[in-house]
C-alpha positions in Angstrom: -3.3 -11.1 8.9 -4.8 -8.8 11.5 -4.1 -5.1 11.7 -5.0 -2.6 14.5 -6.6 0.5 13.1 -6.2 2.2 16.5 -2.5 2.1 16.0 -2.9 3.4 12.4 -2.3 0.1 10.8 -3.9 -0.9 7.5 -3.8 -4.1 5.4 -2.9 -3.8 1.7 -2.4 -6.3 -1.1 1.0 -5.2 -2.6 3.2 -7.2 -4.9 1.0 -10.3 -4.6 1.1 -10.4 -0.8 -1.1 -9.0 2.0 1.1 -6.5 4.0 0.6 -4.4 7.1 1.4 -0.7 6.6 1.7 1.9 9.4 3.1 5.4 9.6 5.0 5.2 12.8 6.6 8.2 14.4 9.9 7.3 12.6 8.1 6.9 9.3 6.4 10.3 9.7 9.8 11.9 10.5 11.2 10.4 7.3 8.3 11.7 5.4 8.7 15.2 6.9 12.3 15.1 5.6 11.4 13.7 2.2 8.8 16.3 1.6 10.6 19.2 3.2 7.8 19.7 5.8 8.9 21.5 9.0 6.3 19.7 11.2 3.4 17.3 11.2 0.9 20.0 10.5 2.8 21.0 7.4 3.0 17.4 6.3 -0.7 16.8 6.9 -1.5 20.0 4.9 0.6 18.8 2.0 -1.2 15.5 2.0 -4.6 17.2 2.3 -4.0 19.3 -0.8 -4.8 16.1 -2.8 -1.9 16.9 -5.2 0.4 13.8 -4.9 2.8 12.6 -7.6 3.5 9.0 -8.4 6.8 9.4 -6.6 4.9 10.8 -3.6 2.6 7.7 -3.5 5.7 5.4 -3.7 7.5 7.2 -0.9 4.4 7.2 1.4 3.8 3.5 0.7 7.5 2.7 1.4 7.3 4.6 4.7 4.1 2.7 5.6 5.7 -0.7 4.8 8.8 0.2 6.9 6.5 1.2 9.7 4.7 -2.1 9.3 7.9 -4.0 9.8 8.8 -4.8 6.2 12.4 -4.4 5.1 12.1 -3.3 1.5 13.9 -0.7 -0.6 12.2 2.1 -2.4 13.2 0.2 -5.6 11.3 -2.9 -4.3 8.2 -0.7 -3.8 8.6 0.8 -7.3 8.3 -2.7 -8.8 5.2 -3.8 -6.8 2.0 -4.1 -8.6 -1.4 -3.3 -7.2 -4.8 -4.2 -8.4 -6.4 -1.2 -10.0 -3.2 0.4 -11.1 -2.7 4.0 -10.1 -6.2 4.2 -8.5 -5.2 1.2 -6.3 -2.0 2.9 -5.2 -3.9 6.1 -4.4 -6.5 4.1 -2.5 -3.8 2.5 -0.3 -2.2 5.9 0.4 -5.6 7.5 1.2 -6.5 4.7 3.6 -3.1 4.9 5.3 -3.3 8.7 5.7 -6.8 8.4 7.1 -5.7 5.8 9.6 -2.7 8.0 10.6 -4.2 11.5 10.7 -7.9 10.6 11.5 -11.2 11.1 9.8 -12.0 7.4 9.8 -15.5 6.6 11.3 -14.1 3.3 12.6 -11.7 4.9 15.0 
């Protein structure tokens, strides 16, 4: 499966499958609402704080999966396993946020 980093796409192995994740404009709008952020700057600042709960990781991964074209519920995402456990989930979110908000040397 190919992904386009210039579009903010990443590839992650979730629930036993390789999946494309992308925080599209719609996904970002849903995250603004979910986190009570009034704009993208506030959303980015919240993520940059480095203080994310397990629920935060799940919501971000869900938004990325939806943006990547996957029709999954939040409950589906909650049941997905990732190699590395919590560190694996955090790595996926970190890569997705870097691809979306910048800071990646490959861009």
